[in-house]
PASENU-375832 format. One record per residue (C-alpha): residue number from 1; residue in one letter; chain; x, y, z. Coordinates in nm, 4 decimals, always signed. Each point is the difference from the previous one (the first is absolute). Layout:
<nodes>
<node><i>NUM</i><aa>A</aa><ch>A</ch><px>X</px><py>Y</py><pz>Z</pz></node>
...
</nodes>
This chain:
<nodes>
<node><i>1</i><aa>X</aa><ch>A</ch><px>+0.3830</px><py>+0.8609</py><pz>+4.1078</pz></node>
<node><i>2</i><aa>X</aa><ch>A</ch><px>+0.3196</px><py>+0.2851</py><pz>-0.0633</pz></node>
<node><i>3</i><aa>X</aa><ch>A</ch><px>+0.0866</px><py>-0.2677</py><pz>-0.2983</pz></node>
<node><i>4</i><aa>X</aa><ch>A</ch><px>-0.2920</px><py>+0.0107</py><pz>-0.1360</pz></node>
<node><i>5</i><aa>X</aa><ch>A</ch><px>-0.0196</px><py>+0.1988</py><pz>-0.3051</pz></node>
<node><i>6</i><aa>X</aa><ch>A</ch><px>-0.3355</px><py>+0.2033</py><pz>+0.0191</pz></node>
<node><i>7</i><aa>X</aa><ch>A</ch><px>-0.2235</px><py>+0.2691</py><pz>-0.2762</pz></node>
<node><i>8</i><aa>X</aa><ch>A</ch><px>+0.1879</px><py>-0.0259</py><pz>-0.3513</pz></node>
<node><i>9</i><aa>X</aa><ch>A</ch><px>+0.2776</px><py>-0.2527</py><pz>+0.0786</pz></node>
<node><i>10</i><aa>X</aa><ch>A</ch><px>-0.2455</px><py>-0.2656</py><pz>+0.0759</pz></node>
<node><i>11</i><aa>X</aa><ch>A</ch><px>+0.0340</px><py>-0.2967</py><pz>-0.3001</pz></node>
<node><i>12</i><aa>X</aa><ch>A</ch><px>-0.3751</px><py>+0.0638</py><pz>-0.0482</pz></node>
<node><i>13</i><aa>X</aa><ch>A</ch><px>+0.0507</px><py>+0.3895</py><pz>-0.0605</pz></node>
<node><i>14</i><aa>X</aa><ch>A</ch><px>+0.1702</px><py>-0.0627</py><pz>-0.2795</pz></node>
<node><i>15</i><aa>X</aa><ch>A</ch><px>-0.1562</px><py>+0.1479</py><pz>-0.3259</pz></node>
<node><i>16</i><aa>X</aa><ch>A</ch><px>+0.0451</px><py>-0.2795</py><pz>-0.2185</pz></node>
<node><i>17</i><aa>X</aa><ch>A</ch><px>-0.1540</px><py>-0.2064</py><pz>+0.1887</pz></node>
<node><i>18</i><aa>X</aa><ch>A</ch><px>-0.3020</px><py>+0.1511</py><pz>-0.1356</pz></node>
<node><i>19</i><aa>X</aa><ch>A</ch><px>+0.1690</px><py>-0.0010</py><pz>-0.3177</pz></node>
<node><i>20</i><aa>X</aa><ch>A</ch><px>-0.3116</px><py>+0.1098</py><pz>-0.2213</pz></node>
<node><i>21</i><aa>X</aa><ch>A</ch><px>-0.0044</px><py>+0.3226</py><pz>+0.1538</pz></node>
<node><i>22</i><aa>X</aa><ch>A</ch><px>+0.4139</px><py>+0.0344</py><pz>-0.1243</pz></node>
<node><i>23</i><aa>X</aa><ch>A</ch><px>-0.1717</px><py>-0.0532</py><pz>-0.3927</pz></node>
<node><i>24</i><aa>X</aa><ch>A</ch><px>+0.0920</px><py>+0.2058</py><pz>-0.2381</pz></node>
<node><i>25</i><aa>X</aa><ch>A</ch><px>-0.1598</px><py>+0.0501</py><pz>-0.3641</pz></node>
<node><i>26</i><aa>X</aa><ch>A</ch><px>+0.1390</px><py>-0.2453</py><pz>-0.2524</pz></node>
<node><i>27</i><aa>X</aa><ch>A</ch><px>+0.0036</px><py>+0.1789</py><pz>-0.3471</pz></node>
<node><i>28</i><aa>X</aa><ch>A</ch><px>-0.0719</px><py>-0.2837</py><pz>-0.2506</pz></node>
<node><i>29</i><aa>X</aa><ch>A</ch><px>+0.0171</px><py>+0.0307</py><pz>-0.4013</pz></node>
<node><i>30</i><aa>X</aa><ch>A</ch><px>-0.3046</px><py>-0.0526</py><pz>-0.1815</pz></node>
<node><i>31</i><aa>X</aa><ch>A</ch><px>-0.0727</px><py>-0.3896</py><pz>-0.1388</pz></node>
<node><i>32</i><aa>X</aa><ch>A</ch><px>-0.1172</px><py>+0.1153</py><pz>-0.3199</pz></node>
<node><i>33</i><aa>X</aa><ch>A</ch><px>+0.3211</px><py>+0.1143</py><pz>-0.0866</pz></node>
<node><i>34</i><aa>X</aa><ch>A</ch><px>+0.1694</px><py>-0.3148</py><pz>-0.0366</pz></node>
<node><i>35</i><aa>X</aa><ch>A</ch><px>-0.3550</px><py>-0.1846</py><pz>-0.1257</pz></node>
<node><i>36</i><aa>X</aa><ch>A</ch><px>+0.1075</px><py>-0.2025</py><pz>-0.3375</pz></node>
<node><i>37</i><aa>X</aa><ch>A</ch><px>-0.1143</px><py>+0.0940</py><pz>-0.3223</pz></node>
<node><i>38</i><aa>X</aa><ch>A</ch><px>-0.1686</px><py>-0.3365</py><pz>-0.1062</pz></node>
<node><i>39</i><aa>X</aa><ch>A</ch><px>-0.2912</px><py>+0.0924</py><pz>-0.2886</pz></node>
<node><i>40</i><aa>X</aa><ch>A</ch><px>+0.2521</px><py>-0.1279</py><pz>-0.1850</pz></node>
<node><i>41</i><aa>X</aa><ch>A</ch><px>+0.0296</px><py>-0.4028</py><pz>+0.0389</pz></node>
<node><i>42</i><aa>X</aa><ch>A</ch><px>+0.3451</px><py>-0.1403</py><pz>+0.0266</pz></node>
<node><i>43</i><aa>X</aa><ch>A</ch><px>+0.1695</px><py>+0.3539</py><pz>-0.0893</pz></node>
<node><i>44</i><aa>X</aa><ch>A</ch><px>+0.0995</px><py>+0.0677</py><pz>+0.3207</pz></node>
<node><i>45</i><aa>X</aa><ch>A</ch><px>+0.2483</px><py>-0.1973</py><pz>+0.2780</pz></node>
<node><i>46</i><aa>X</aa><ch>A</ch><px>-0.0339</px><py>+0.0576</py><pz>+0.3836</pz></node>
<node><i>47</i><aa>X</aa><ch>A</ch><px>+0.0370</px><py>-0.1742</py><pz>+0.3528</pz></node>
<node><i>48</i><aa>X</aa><ch>A</ch><px>-0.2512</px><py>+0.0513</py><pz>+0.3345</pz></node>
<node><i>49</i><aa>X</aa><ch>A</ch><px>+0.3172</px><py>+0.0147</py><pz>+0.2110</pz></node>
<node><i>50</i><aa>X</aa><ch>A</ch><px>+0.2154</px><py>+0.2204</py><pz>-0.2716</pz></node>
<node><i>51</i><aa>X</aa><ch>A</ch><px>-0.2690</px><py>+0.2451</py><pz>-0.0536</pz></node>
<node><i>52</i><aa>X</aa><ch>A</ch><px>-0.0413</px><py>+0.0023</py><pz>+0.3937</pz></node>
<node><i>53</i><aa>X</aa><ch>A</ch><px>+0.3247</px><py>+0.0572</py><pz>+0.0157</pz></node>
<node><i>54</i><aa>X</aa><ch>A</ch><px>-0.0181</px><py>+0.3635</py><pz>-0.1681</pz></node>
<node><i>55</i><aa>X</aa><ch>A</ch><px>-0.2836</px><py>+0.0498</py><pz>+0.2133</pz></node>
<node><i>56</i><aa>X</aa><ch>A</ch><px>+0.2181</px><py>-0.0357</py><pz>+0.3174</pz></node>
<node><i>57</i><aa>X</aa><ch>A</ch><px>+0.2929</px><py>+0.1771</py><pz>-0.1106</pz></node>
<node><i>58</i><aa>X</aa><ch>A</ch><px>-0.1906</px><py>+0.3050</py><pz>-0.0491</pz></node>
<node><i>59</i><aa>X</aa><ch>A</ch><px>-0.1850</px><py>-0.0454</py><pz>+0.2984</pz></node>
<node><i>60</i><aa>X</aa><ch>A</ch><px>+0.3284</px><py>+0.0063</py><pz>+0.1714</pz></node>
<node><i>61</i><aa>X</aa><ch>A</ch><px>+0.1147</px><py>+0.3386</py><pz>-0.1756</pz></node>
<node><i>62</i><aa>X</aa><ch>A</ch><px>-0.2887</px><py>+0.1434</py><pz>+0.0964</pz></node>
<node><i>63</i><aa>X</aa><ch>A</ch><px>+0.0464</px><py>-0.0365</py><pz>+0.3572</pz></node>
<node><i>64</i><aa>X</aa><ch>A</ch><px>+0.3877</px><py>-0.0087</py><pz>+0.0538</pz></node>
<node><i>65</i><aa>X</aa><ch>A</ch><px>-0.0408</px><py>+0.3492</py><pz>+0.2545</pz></node>
<node><i>66</i><aa>X</aa><ch>A</ch><px>-0.1673</px><py>-0.1958</py><pz>+0.1909</pz></node>
<node><i>67</i><aa>X</aa><ch>A</ch><px>+0.1660</px><py>-0.3761</py><pz>+0.0027</pz></node>
<node><i>68</i><aa>X</aa><ch>A</ch><px>-0.3510</px><py>-0.1799</py><pz>+0.0801</pz></node>
<node><i>69</i><aa>X</aa><ch>A</ch><px>-0.0159</px><py>-0.2483</py><pz>-0.2502</pz></node>
<node><i>70</i><aa>X</aa><ch>A</ch><px>+0.2062</px><py>-0.3454</py><pz>-0.0324</pz></node>
<node><i>71</i><aa>X</aa><ch>A</ch><px>+0.0127</px><py>-0.3215</py><pz>-0.1918</pz></node>
<node><i>72</i><aa>X</aa><ch>A</ch><px>+0.0557</px><py>-0.3352</py><pz>+0.2112</pz></node>
<node><i>73</i><aa>X</aa><ch>A</ch><px>+0.1118</px><py>-0.3418</py><pz>-0.0898</pz></node>
<node><i>74</i><aa>X</aa><ch>A</ch><px>+0.2053</px><py>-0.3092</py><pz>+0.0050</pz></node>
<node><i>75</i><aa>X</aa><ch>A</ch><px>+0.2566</px><py>+0.0576</py><pz>-0.2749</pz></node>
<node><i>76</i><aa>X</aa><ch>A</ch><px>-0.2479</px><py>+0.0523</py><pz>-0.2624</pz></node>
<node><i>77</i><aa>X</aa><ch>A</ch><px>-0.0711</px><py>+0.3080</py><pz>-0.1382</pz></node>
<node><i>78</i><aa>X</aa><ch>A</ch><px>+0.1962</px><py>-0.0148</py><pz>-0.3361</pz></node>
<node><i>79</i><aa>X</aa><ch>A</ch><px>-0.1710</px><py>-0.4091</py><pz>-0.0238</pz></node>
<node><i>80</i><aa>X</aa><ch>A</ch><px>-0.3113</px><py>+0.1947</py><pz>+0.0649</pz></node>
<node><i>81</i><aa>X</aa><ch>A</ch><px>+0.0587</px><py>+0.2201</py><pz>-0.2896</pz></node>
<node><i>82</i><aa>X</aa><ch>A</ch><px>-0.0294</px><py>+0.3082</py><pz>+0.2082</pz></node>
<node><i>83</i><aa>X</aa><ch>A</ch><px>+0.3100</px><py>+0.0931</py><pz>-0.1880</pz></node>
<node><i>84</i><aa>X</aa><ch>A</ch><px>-0.1223</px><py>+0.3633</py><pz>-0.0712</pz></node>
<node><i>85</i><aa>X</aa><ch>A</ch><px>-0.0018</px><py>+0.0338</py><pz>+0.3570</pz></node>
<node><i>86</i><aa>X</aa><ch>A</ch><px>+0.4154</px><py>+0.0277</py><pz>-0.0116</pz></node>
<node><i>87</i><aa>X</aa><ch>A</ch><px>-0.0574</px><py>+0.3390</py><pz>-0.2329</pz></node>
<node><i>88</i><aa>X</aa><ch>A</ch><px>-0.1093</px><py>+0.1807</py><pz>+0.3622</pz></node>
<node><i>89</i><aa>X</aa><ch>A</ch><px>+0.1853</px><py>-0.1800</py><pz>+0.2788</pz></node>
<node><i>90</i><aa>X</aa><ch>A</ch><px>+0.2373</px><py>-0.3018</py><pz>+0.1164</pz></node>
<node><i>91</i><aa>X</aa><ch>A</ch><px>+0.0143</px><py>-0.2542</py><pz>+0.2171</pz></node>
<node><i>92</i><aa>X</aa><ch>A</ch><px>+0.0546</px><py>+0.1352</py><pz>+0.3500</pz></node>
<node><i>93</i><aa>X</aa><ch>A</ch><px>+0.3529</px><py>-0.1245</py><pz>+0.1931</pz></node>
<node><i>94</i><aa>X</aa><ch>A</ch><px>+0.1823</px><py>+0.1497</py><pz>+0.2215</pz></node>
<node><i>95</i><aa>X</aa><ch>A</ch><px>+0.3038</px><py>-0.2346</py><pz>-0.0678</pz></node>
<node><i>96</i><aa>X</aa><ch>A</ch><px>+0.2820</px><py>+0.0614</py><pz>-0.2020</pz></node>
<node><i>97</i><aa>X</aa><ch>A</ch><px>-0.0356</px><py>-0.1694</py><pz>-0.3509</pz></node>
<node><i>98</i><aa>X</aa><ch>A</ch><px>+0.2118</px><py>-0.1549</py><pz>-0.2752</pz></node>
<node><i>99</i><aa>X</aa><ch>A</ch><px>-0.0466</px><py>+0.0806</py><pz>-0.3416</pz></node>
<node><i>100</i><aa>X</aa><ch>A</ch><px>-0.1342</px><py>-0.0849</py><pz>-0.2380</pz></node>
<node><i>101</i><aa>X</aa><ch>A</ch><px>-0.1110</px><py>-0.2934</py><pz>+0.1756</pz></node>
<node><i>102</i><aa>X</aa><ch>A</ch><px>-0.1867</px><py>+0.1770</py><pz>+0.2364</pz></node>
<node><i>103</i><aa>X</aa><ch>A</ch><px>-0.2851</px><py>+0.1473</py><pz>-0.2224</pz></node>
<node><i>104</i><aa>X</aa><ch>A</ch><px>-0.2042</px><py>+0.3192</py><pz>+0.0447</pz></node>
<node><i>105</i><aa>X</aa><ch>A</ch><px>+0.0363</px><py>+0.0901</py><pz>+0.4369</pz></node>
<node><i>106</i><aa>X</aa><ch>A</ch><px>+0.0389</px><py>+0.2587</py><pz>+0.1464</pz></node>
<node><i>107</i><aa>X</aa><ch>A</ch><px>-0.0193</px><py>+0.1540</py><pz>+0.3464</pz></node>
<node><i>108</i><aa>X</aa><ch>A</ch><px>-0.3409</px><py>+0.1892</py><pz>-0.0669</pz></node>
<node><i>109</i><aa>X</aa><ch>A</ch><px>-0.1839</px><py>-0.2251</py><pz>-0.2558</pz></node>
<node><i>110</i><aa>X</aa><ch>A</ch><px>-0.3760</px><py>-0.0559</py><pz>+0.0334</pz></node>
<node><i>111</i><aa>X</aa><ch>A</ch><px>+0.0482</px><py>-0.3453</py><pz>-0.0555</pz></node>
<node><i>112</i><aa>X</aa><ch>A</ch><px>+0.0263</px><py>-0.2994</py><pz>+0.2658</pz></node>
<node><i>113</i><aa>X</aa><ch>A</ch><px>+0.0575</px><py>-0.3570</py><pz>-0.1637</pz></node>
<node><i>114</i><aa>X</aa><ch>A</ch><px>+0.3262</px><py>-0.1245</py><pz>+0.0855</pz></node>
<node><i>115</i><aa>X</aa><ch>A</ch><px>-0.1015</px><py>-0.2589</py><pz>+0.2688</pz></node>
<node><i>116</i><aa>X</aa><ch>A</ch><px>-0.1899</px><py>-0.3216</py><pz>-0.1508</pz></node>
<node><i>117</i><aa>X</aa><ch>A</ch><px>-0.2372</px><py>-0.0108</py><pz>+0.3668</pz></node>
<node><i>118</i><aa>X</aa><ch>A</ch><px>-0.3557</px><py>+0.0798</py><pz>-0.0682</pz></node>
<node><i>119</i><aa>X</aa><ch>A</ch><px>-0.0779</px><py>+0.0172</py><pz>+0.3160</pz></node>
<node><i>120</i><aa>X</aa><ch>A</ch><px>+0.2541</px><py>+0.2223</py><pz>+0.0250</pz></node>
<node><i>121</i><aa>X</aa><ch>A</ch><px>-0.1577</px><py>+0.2410</py><pz>-0.3165</pz></node>
<node><i>122</i><aa>X</aa><ch>A</ch><px>-0.3592</px><py>-0.0154</py><pz>+0.1080</pz></node>
<node><i>123</i><aa>X</aa><ch>A</ch><px>+0.1150</px><py>+0.0856</py><pz>+0.3859</pz></node>
<node><i>124</i><aa>X</aa><ch>A</ch><px>+0.1986</px><py>+0.3468</py><pz>-0.1205</pz></node>
<node><i>125</i><aa>X</aa><ch>A</ch><px>-0.3133</px><py>+0.1025</py><pz>-0.2743</pz></node>
<node><i>126</i><aa>X</aa><ch>A</ch><px>-0.1892</px><py>-0.0775</py><pz>+0.3653</pz></node>
<node><i>127</i><aa>X</aa><ch>A</ch><px>+0.1877</px><py>+0.2349</py><pz>+0.2142</pz></node>
<node><i>128</i><aa>X</aa><ch>A</ch><px>-0.0028</px><py>+0.2450</py><pz>-0.3092</pz></node>
<node><i>129</i><aa>X</aa><ch>A</ch><px>-0.4260</px><py>+0.0515</py><pz>-0.0308</pz></node>
<node><i>130</i><aa>X</aa><ch>A</ch><px>+0.0351</px><py>+0.0077</py><pz>+0.3783</pz></node>
<node><i>131</i><aa>X</aa><ch>A</ch><px>+0.1868</px><py>+0.2937</py><pz>+0.0226</pz></node>
<node><i>132</i><aa>X</aa><ch>A</ch><px>-0.1952</px><py>+0.1780</py><pz>-0.2414</pz></node>
<node><i>133</i><aa>X</aa><ch>A</ch><px>+0.1689</px><py>-0.0358</py><pz>-0.3468</pz></node>
<node><i>134</i><aa>X</aa><ch>A</ch><px>-0.0652</px><py>-0.2184</py><pz>-0.3375</pz></node>
<node><i>135</i><aa>X</aa><ch>A</ch><px>+0.1787</px><py>-0.2833</py><pz>-0.1854</pz></node>
<node><i>136</i><aa>X</aa><ch>A</ch><px>-0.0506</px><py>-0.3198</py><pz>-0.1552</pz></node>
<node><i>137</i><aa>X</aa><ch>A</ch><px>+0.1087</px><py>-0.3614</py><pz>+0.0483</pz></node>
<node><i>138</i><aa>X</aa><ch>A</ch><px>+0.0575</px><py>-0.2087</py><pz>-0.3332</pz></node>
<node><i>139</i><aa>X</aa><ch>A</ch><px>+0.0932</px><py>-0.3507</py><pz>+0.0039</pz></node>
<node><i>140</i><aa>X</aa><ch>A</ch><px>-0.0941</px><py>-0.2959</py><pz>-0.1997</pz></node>
<node><i>141</i><aa>X</aa><ch>A</ch><px>-0.3655</px><py>-0.1618</py><pz>+0.0711</pz></node>
<node><i>142</i><aa>X</aa><ch>A</ch><px>+0.1328</px><py>-0.3156</py><pz>+0.1008</pz></node>
<node><i>143</i><aa>X</aa><ch>A</ch><px>+0.2211</px><py>+0.1723</py><pz>+0.3079</pz></node>
<node><i>144</i><aa>X</aa><ch>A</ch><px>-0.2535</px><py>+0.2337</py><pz>+0.1292</pz></node>
<node><i>145</i><aa>X</aa><ch>A</ch><px>-0.1572</px><py>-0.3585</py><pz>+0.1590</pz></node>
<node><i>146</i><aa>X</aa><ch>A</ch><px>+0.3294</px><py>+0.0539</py><pz>+0.2425</pz></node>
<node><i>147</i><aa>X</aa><ch>A</ch><px>-0.1938</px><py>+0.3818</py><pz>+0.1613</pz></node>
<node><i>148</i><aa>X</aa><ch>A</ch><px>-0.3430</px><py>-0.1436</py><pz>-0.0841</pz></node>
<node><i>149</i><aa>X</aa><ch>A</ch><px>-0.0617</px><py>-0.0233</py><pz>+0.3691</pz></node>
<node><i>150</i><aa>X</aa><ch>A</ch><px>+0.1955</px><py>+0.3361</py><pz>+0.0931</pz></node>
<node><i>151</i><aa>X</aa><ch>A</ch><px>-0.2748</px><py>+0.2092</py><pz>-0.2970</pz></node>
<node><i>152</i><aa>X</aa><ch>A</ch><px>-0.2538</px><py>-0.1965</py><pz>+0.2061</pz></node>
<node><i>153</i><aa>X</aa><ch>A</ch><px>+0.1055</px><py>+0.1381</py><pz>+0.3967</pz></node>
<node><i>154</i><aa>X</aa><ch>A</ch><px>+0.0211</px><py>+0.3648</py><pz>-0.1821</pz></node>
<node><i>155</i><aa>X</aa><ch>A</ch><px>-0.3588</px><py>-0.0043</py><pz>-0.1257</pz></node>
<node><i>156</i><aa>X</aa><ch>A</ch><px>-0.0623</px><py>-0.1151</py><pz>+0.3574</pz></node>
<node><i>157</i><aa>X</aa><ch>A</ch><px>+0.1522</px><py>+0.2866</py><pz>+0.1258</pz></node>
<node><i>158</i><aa>X</aa><ch>A</ch><px>-0.1291</px><py>+0.2153</py><pz>-0.2216</pz></node>
<node><i>159</i><aa>X</aa><ch>A</ch><px>-0.3634</px><py>-0.1209</py><pz>+0.0880</pz></node>
<node><i>160</i><aa>X</aa><ch>A</ch><px>+0.0720</px><py>+0.0319</py><pz>+0.3850</pz></node>
<node><i>161</i><aa>X</aa><ch>A</ch><px>+0.1866</px><py>+0.3721</py><pz>-0.0558</pz></node>
<node><i>162</i><aa>X</aa><ch>A</ch><px>-0.3390</px><py>+0.1475</py><pz>-0.1895</pz></node>
<node><i>163</i><aa>X</aa><ch>A</ch><px>-0.2476</px><py>-0.1304</py><pz>+0.2613</pz></node>
<node><i>164</i><aa>X</aa><ch>A</ch><px>+0.1834</px><py>+0.0096</py><pz>+0.3344</pz></node>
<node><i>165</i><aa>X</aa><ch>A</ch><px>+0.2108</px><py>+0.3222</py><pz>-0.0310</pz></node>
<node><i>166</i><aa>X</aa><ch>A</ch><px>-0.1677</px><py>+0.2859</py><pz>-0.1867</pz></node>
<node><i>167</i><aa>X</aa><ch>A</ch><px>+0.2993</px><py>+0.2131</py><pz>+0.0772</pz></node>
<node><i>168</i><aa>X</aa><ch>A</ch><px>+0.2141</px><py>-0.1494</py><pz>-0.2481</pz></node>
<node><i>169</i><aa>X</aa><ch>A</ch><px>+0.0122</px><py>+0.1211</py><pz>-0.3303</pz></node>
<node><i>170</i><aa>X</aa><ch>A</ch><px>+0.0081</px><py>-0.1648</py><pz>-0.3415</pz></node>
<node><i>171</i><aa>X</aa><ch>A</ch><px>+0.3147</px><py>-0.1492</py><pz>-0.0981</pz></node>
<node><i>172</i><aa>X</aa><ch>A</ch><px>+0.1067</px><py>-0.0549</py><pz>-0.3406</pz></node>
<node><i>173</i><aa>X</aa><ch>A</ch><px>-0.1057</px><py>-0.3403</py><pz>-0.1453</pz></node>
<node><i>174</i><aa>X</aa><ch>A</ch><px>+0.1972</px><py>-0.3129</py><pz>-0.0346</pz></node>
<node><i>175</i><aa>X</aa><ch>A</ch><px>+0.0978</px><py>-0.0295</py><pz>-0.4428</pz></node>
<node><i>176</i><aa>X</aa><ch>A</ch><px>+0.0934</px><py>-0.3852</py><pz>-0.0167</pz></node>
<node><i>177</i><aa>X</aa><ch>A</ch><px>+0.1036</px><py>-0.0511</py><pz>-0.4221</pz></node>
<node><i>178</i><aa>X</aa><ch>A</ch><px>-0.0404</px><py>-0.4100</py><pz>-0.0715</pz></node>
<node><i>179</i><aa>X</aa><ch>A</ch><px>+0.2409</px><py>-0.0327</py><pz>-0.2806</pz></node>
<node><i>180</i><aa>X</aa><ch>A</ch><px>+0.0207</px><py>-0.3058</py><pz>-0.2451</pz></node>
<node><i>181</i><aa>X</aa><ch>A</ch><px>-0.3868</px><py>-0.1644</py><pz>+0.0259</pz></node>
<node><i>182</i><aa>X</aa><ch>A</ch><px>-0.1275</px><py>-0.3203</py><pz>-0.0894</pz></node>
<node><i>183</i><aa>X</aa><ch>A</ch><px>-0.1093</px><py>+0.1807</py><pz>-0.3399</pz></node>
<node><i>184</i><aa>X</aa><ch>A</ch><px>+0.4415</px><py>+0.1036</py><pz>-0.0455</pz></node>
<node><i>185</i><aa>X</aa><ch>A</ch><px>+0.1344</px><py>-0.3401</py><pz>-0.0962</pz></node>
<node><i>186</i><aa>X</aa><ch>A</ch><px>+0.3637</px><py>+0.1533</py><pz>-0.1268</pz></node>
<node><i>187</i><aa>X</aa><ch>A</ch><px>+0.3041</px><py>-0.2218</py><pz>+0.1192</pz></node>
<node><i>188</i><aa>X</aa><ch>A</ch><px>-0.0665</px><py>-0.0367</py><pz>+0.3305</pz></node>
<node><i>189</i><aa>X</aa><ch>A</ch><px>-0.3400</px><py>-0.0488</py><pz>+0.0610</pz></node>
<node><i>190</i><aa>X</aa><ch>A</ch><px>-0.0435</px><py>-0.3098</py><pz>+0.1038</pz></node>
<node><i>191</i><aa>X</aa><ch>A</ch><px>+0.2139</px><py>+0.0916</py><pz>+0.3636</pz></node>
<node><i>192</i><aa>X</aa><ch>A</ch><px>-0.1070</px><py>+0.4096</py><pz>-0.0215</pz></node>
<node><i>193</i><aa>X</aa><ch>A</ch><px>-0.4423</px><py>-0.0665</py><pz>-0.0326</pz></node>
<node><i>194</i><aa>X</aa><ch>A</ch><px>-0.1842</px><py>-0.0497</py><pz>+0.3297</pz></node>
<node><i>195</i><aa>X</aa><ch>A</ch><px>-0.3704</px><py>+0.2241</py><pz>-0.0227</pz></node>
<node><i>196</i><aa>X</aa><ch>A</ch><px>-0.0413</px><py>-0.1529</py><pz>+0.3745</pz></node>
<node><i>197</i><aa>X</aa><ch>A</ch><px>+0.0434</px><py>+0.3603</py><pz>+0.1153</pz></node>
<node><i>198</i><aa>X</aa><ch>A</ch><px>-0.2540</px><py>+0.1459</py><pz>-0.1932</pz></node>
<node><i>199</i><aa>X</aa><ch>A</ch><px>-0.2442</px><py>-0.2531</py><pz>+0.1306</pz></node>
<node><i>200</i><aa>X</aa><ch>A</ch><px>+0.1428</px><py>+0.0511</py><pz>+0.3301</pz></node>
<node><i>201</i><aa>X</aa><ch>A</ch><px>-0.1164</px><py>+0.3911</py><pz>-0.0030</pz></node>
<node><i>202</i><aa>X</aa><ch>A</ch><px>-0.3192</px><py>-0.0130</py><pz>-0.2481</pz></node>
<node><i>203</i><aa>X</aa><ch>A</ch><px>-0.1026</px><py>-0.2639</py><pz>+0.2973</pz></node>
<node><i>204</i><aa>X</aa><ch>A</ch><px>-0.0393</px><py>+0.2806</py><pz>+0.2462</pz></node>
<node><i>205</i><aa>X</aa><ch>A</ch><px>-0.2901</px><py>+0.1472</py><pz>+0.0874</pz></node>
<node><i>206</i><aa>X</aa><ch>A</ch><px>-0.0504</px><py>+0.3436</py><pz>-0.0665</pz></node>
<node><i>207</i><aa>X</aa><ch>A</ch><px>-0.0014</px><py>+0.1604</py><pz>+0.3575</pz></node>
<node><i>208</i><aa>X</aa><ch>A</ch><px>+0.3730</px><py>-0.1503</py><pz>+0.0108</pz></node>
</nodes>
């Protein structure tokens, strides 16, 4: 008994075990400020992910003091056309770098996408939200199939936490961005598209 932790020394008493209680307000830009002017057809060029990149860039800036927003992905932030994000931050990388070959790396970046592992990225985002912070996981829809069961397990956990642990505070949402969809036939469309993850999520009952 002498070595058993007591009181706040117990793991279950760590504040992050109820991460929702630690969540700080996320400052968000007004989405209307990023709307494209399309009243005259054929006069405006724009892409959904590039506009989203500008929104996320400004979101990161607004929350720079709290440092409570991150982006995760398997080395796809640029190929997903979220380029403007790097106007506000860099990829977090703690090791030495070799410029110019190691691009957009810094010890304090808000983007983690230097490991090509969808499992790792989804798991990192889960841990980040479970501890009361905000973020997104972006990947091609074909490769989101790699983690669709992880998404389902997170749904189950949320349901049980809500129904069986009323003391647990709500946590930030798990935001997943599916890019390169079946409606975008780019140069690698055939290999990077699979709308199955949408079907996998849409067929779930509302209470899940």
